[in-house]
BAKEDREN-836014 format. One record per residue (C-alpha): residue in one letter; x, y, z. Coordinates in steps of 0.25 Angstrom, whole numbers, plus 2048, in hexadecimal, padded with zeros to 3 digits. Layout:
N
aXYZ/...
// end
This chain:
380
mB0B85AAD3/mB0B867ACB/tB1A86EAC8/dB1C87EAC7/dB1D87CAB9/aB12875AB4/tB0B87EABB/dB1088BAB6/lB0D884AA7/tAFF882AAC/qAFC891AB2/qB02893AA3/vAFA88BA9B/dAEF891AA1/eAF289FA9F/lAF389DA90/qAE6894A90/cAE08A4A98/eAE98ABA8E/eAE18A4A81/eAD58A3A86/qAD48B3A88/eADA8B5A7B/eAD08ACA75/sAC48B3A7D/fABC8BBA72/dABB8CAA74/fAAB8CCA70/aAA98DBA75/eAB88E0A6D/hAAF8D7A60/rAA58DDA61/rAAB8EAA61/tAB38EAA57/aAA88E3A4E/vA9F8EEA51/eAA98F9A4D/eAAC8F2A40/yA9C8F1A3D/lA9B8FFA3E/rAA3902A35/vA9B8FCA2A/qA8C8FFA32/tA88907A27/qA8D8FFA1C/yA858F5A1F/dA78900A22/aA7B903A13/fA7B8F6A10/aA6E8F3A17/kA668FEA11/aA6A8F9A04/vA648ECA04/rA588F1A0A/aA568FA9FF/iA5B8EE9F6/lA4F8E59FC/vA428F29FE/qA458F29EF/aA448E49EC/lA398E09F2/aA318EC9EE/eA348E79E0/rA308DA9E4/gA218DF9EB/iA268DB9F8/aA218E0A04/vA288E0A11/nA258E6A1E/sA338EFA1F/iA428EDA1C/eA4D8F1A24/aA5D8F3A23/rA668F8A2D/aA768F5A32/kA798ECA3D/gA778F5A4A/aA888F4A4F/eA808F0A5D/sA798E4A56/fA868E1A50/gA8E8E1A5B/tA878D9A62/kA868CEA57/aA978D1A54/eA988CCA63/aA918BFA62/pA988B3A65/sA9A8A6A5C/eA9189DA5E/nA9A890A5D/dAA5899A67/pA9F8A4A6F/gAAC8A8A72/sAAF8ADA62/pAA58B6A5C/kA9C8B3A50/yAA08BCA48/rAB28C0A47/nAAD8CBA3B/pA9F8D0A3E/vA9F8DBA35/kAA28D0A2B/eA9A8C4A31/iA8C8CBA36/tA828C8A2B/dA7A8D4A31/lA808E0A31/aA768E5A24/gA688E3A28/vA5B8E2A22/rA4F8E0A25/iA418DDA1E/iA368DAA25/tA288D4A1D/fA198D3A1F/fA178C3A1A/pA218B8A1B/rA208B3A0E/tA278C2A0A/vA338BCA11/eA368B3A08/sA328C09FB/vA3C8C8A05/gA468BCA05/tA468BB9F6/cA498C89F2/vA568C89FC/rA5B8BB9F4/eA578C39E5/eA608D09E9/fA678CD9F2/eA768C29F4/vA708BAA00/lA7B8B5A07/eA748AEA11/hA638ACA16/mA5F8AAA23/nA528A1A27/hA4F8A8A35/sA418A0A38/rA4C891A35/tA54898A3F/rA4B89AA4A/lA4688EA4A/eA55889A4B/eA58890A55/eA4B891A5D/rA4B89EA5D/fA3A8A5A5B/gA338ADA53/yA3E8B3A4C/qA3E8B0A3B/sA478B8A30/eA4C8B7A23/hA598BBA23/yA638BEA17/lA708C1A15/vA738CAA09/rA7C8D2A01/lA7C8DA9F5/sA7D8D39E8/sA868D69DD/hA7E8DD9D2/rA7A8E79DD/tA8B8E79E5/sA8D8EC9D7/lA878F89D7/pA8C9059DE/eA819089EA/yA828FA9ED/kA938F79EF/pA938FB9FC/hA8D8EEA01/lA958E59F8/dA968D8A02/lA8E8DEA0C/vA858D3A13/aA778D8A1A/eA6C8CFA20/vA5C8D1A1A/qA4F8CCA24/vA468C7A21/rA388C6A28/tA2C8C9A2B/iA268D2A33/lA1F8CBA3D/qA2E8C0A3E/hA338D0A40/aA2D8D5A4C/wA328C8A51/aA3F8C7A4F/eA3F8D6A55/iA398D0A63/eA418C5A63/hA4D8D0A67/dA468D1A74/iA418C0A76/qA4B8BBA80/yA498AEA7E/kA4A8AAA6E/sA4C89BA70/sA4388FA72/iA4D889A79/tA51891A85/iA41898A86/pA36894A91/nA2D88BA8B/tA1E896A90/iA278A1A87/rA2D898A7B/rA1D894A79/rA1A8A2A7B/fA268A6A6F/mA2489AA65/aA158A0A67/lA178ACA63/aA218A8A58/gA168A0A52/vA0B8ACA51/lA168B4A4A/eA1A8A7A3F/iA0A8A5A3D/aA068B2A3E/dA148B7A31/rA0C8A9A2A/e9FC8B0A2A/fA028BEA27/qA068B6A19/a9F98ABA19/i9F38BBA1A/q9FB8C1A0E/d9F88B6A07/e9EA8B2A08/d9E98C2A04/e9F18C19F9/q9EA8B69F4/l9DC8BE9F6/k9E28CA9ED/r9E48BF9E2/q9D98BA9E3/a9D18C79E4/r9D98CB9D6/t9D28C09D0/s9C68C09D3/v9C48CF9CE/e9CE8CD9C1/e9C28BF9C0/g9B68C99C3/v9B28BF9D0/l9B18CB9DA/d9A58C79E2/q9B28BE9EC/v9BC8CA9EA/e9BA8D29FA/i9BF8E19FB/t9CF8E49FD/a9D78EE9F6/d9DE8E49EE/a9D18DD9E6/l9CC8EC9E4/r9D88F09DC/s9D78E49D6/y9C68E79D3/l9C98F59CF/d9D68F09C6/k9CD8EB9BF/r9BF8F59BF/v9C59009BD/g9D18FE9B8/p9E28FF9C3/d9E490C9CA/a9F490E9CC/r9F091A9D3/s9E89109DE/t9F090C9E9/d9F09019F2/f9E990A9FE/s9DD9119F4/y9D98FF9F1/e9DA8FE9FF/y9CF90AA03/t9C79079F8/a9C58FA9FC/r9C28FEA0B/s9B8909A03/l9B28FC9FD/r9AF8F5A0B/r9A8900A11/l9A1901A06/g99B8F4A0A/f9A48EC9FC/t9A98DFA01/s9AD8D99F3/i9B38DD9E5/d9A48D89E1/q99D8E49E7/v9A48EE9E4/d9A58EA9D5/a9938E99D5/c9958F89DA/i99C8FE9D1/k9978F49C3/d9968FE9B6/y99C9089BB/d9A49109B2/d9B09159BC/d9B691E9B2/l9AA9269B1/l9A89269BD/s9B492D9C0/r9B09389B6/t9A593A9BA/r9A793C9C8/w9B69419C7/g9B89489BB/s9C193C9B6/r9C99309B8/q9CB92B9C5/g9D29209CD/s9CF9119CC/i9C99129DA/t9C49219DB/r9BD9199CE/f9B890E9D4/e9B39189E1/d9AC91F9D5/m9A69129D2/l9A190F9E1/l99B91D9E2/a99291C9D7/g98E90C9D8/m98C90F9E8/g98691C9E8/s9809209F6/v9869139FD/y9949159FB/i992926A00/e98C921A0C/r996916A0D/l9A491CA09/t9A3929A10/n99E932A1E/d9A493EA17/a998947A14/h9A194FA0A/w9A4943A02/r99693DA00/d99294A9FC/f99E9479F0/l99A93A9EC/r98B93D9EB/e9909489E1/s99893B9D9/l9899359D9/a98193E9D4/a98E9429CA/y98D9329C5/k97C9339C5/e97F9419BA/h98693A9B3/g97E92E9B0/i9869259BB/p97C91B9C1/v97E91C9D0/r97C90D9D9/n97C90C9E9/y9808FE9E9/d9838F89F8/p98C8EC9F8/r9888EBA06/a97A8E9A02/e97B8DD9FB/v9798CF9FF/t9818C9A06/d9808BCA0E/e97F8C6A1E/p9738C6A22/p96C8D4A24/d96E8DCA31/
// end
């Protein structure tokens, strides 16, 4: 039978253990509150830092000729910061993951770069490494596979300004601050945006029927990204081939495109920095409407015409390269050009007056019709 002294001792031990457990119980709510208060005091500093990182990247990408869809910058929101600050430790759920959240959370300043193609992600990554001191590089594609998560792909860099920048007055306020730079394609970003609303993120807990749909969708996104990259690669290859063919004078296999037309006109009438990409695209569409399918046909139509003479005859001065090209088309196609180009009566009258001016000055006017050339297609 236990004595009264023994009973009292047991009670005292139990009370001490209870007091120790209460003392050891971490107050996550208070931890969050104090962390958010501390963060709000420096949030504007991180916002300015994020915008500085963005400005550096915008200029650096432009200098390297790297086109991207968008570059966003922001300081982490207070609510999002608070949620992250009170997260429990994965190894010890009774303790916080971040004892000093403002110092330990690394995405207080964030920059997100959205690219069009997967290969551009690599080019942007090279740019980031050249412009900043990279503290850490994380490939979330591999993380996704390890955690059995669906569809999420992204490259993350933890960066800070290099010493040669922080020595400049405008960058000194950002000394030792760390920013997270995310780089992903448009399709990867689309998944990441909707992922927050998807209940199941692990293939371990997801029902089989939904799991199959997730896997199919993730596969579609990855295939689409690869196909877009393949299309870009093929487009670049065709452009290079067309430029080479134009340079070598082998024109029969060169299709009518804006890039091919630019290469041809640069050689035929001389380059013109005033002409925009839109101008070449518009003119290429007009050629298609006129019936041309290859640069070889265009060359045959304007063969032997002096673009400078035509321009001065029609306009009284030397016009830009595309206008001089259109002058040659008008002379080479004559009435065919007028009938197919426009239905506007006033414009047609003006074009007929131009043809009359050519004839008055002894410039031959032909009626070249690219559609009348012999083809393999059966007659209508």
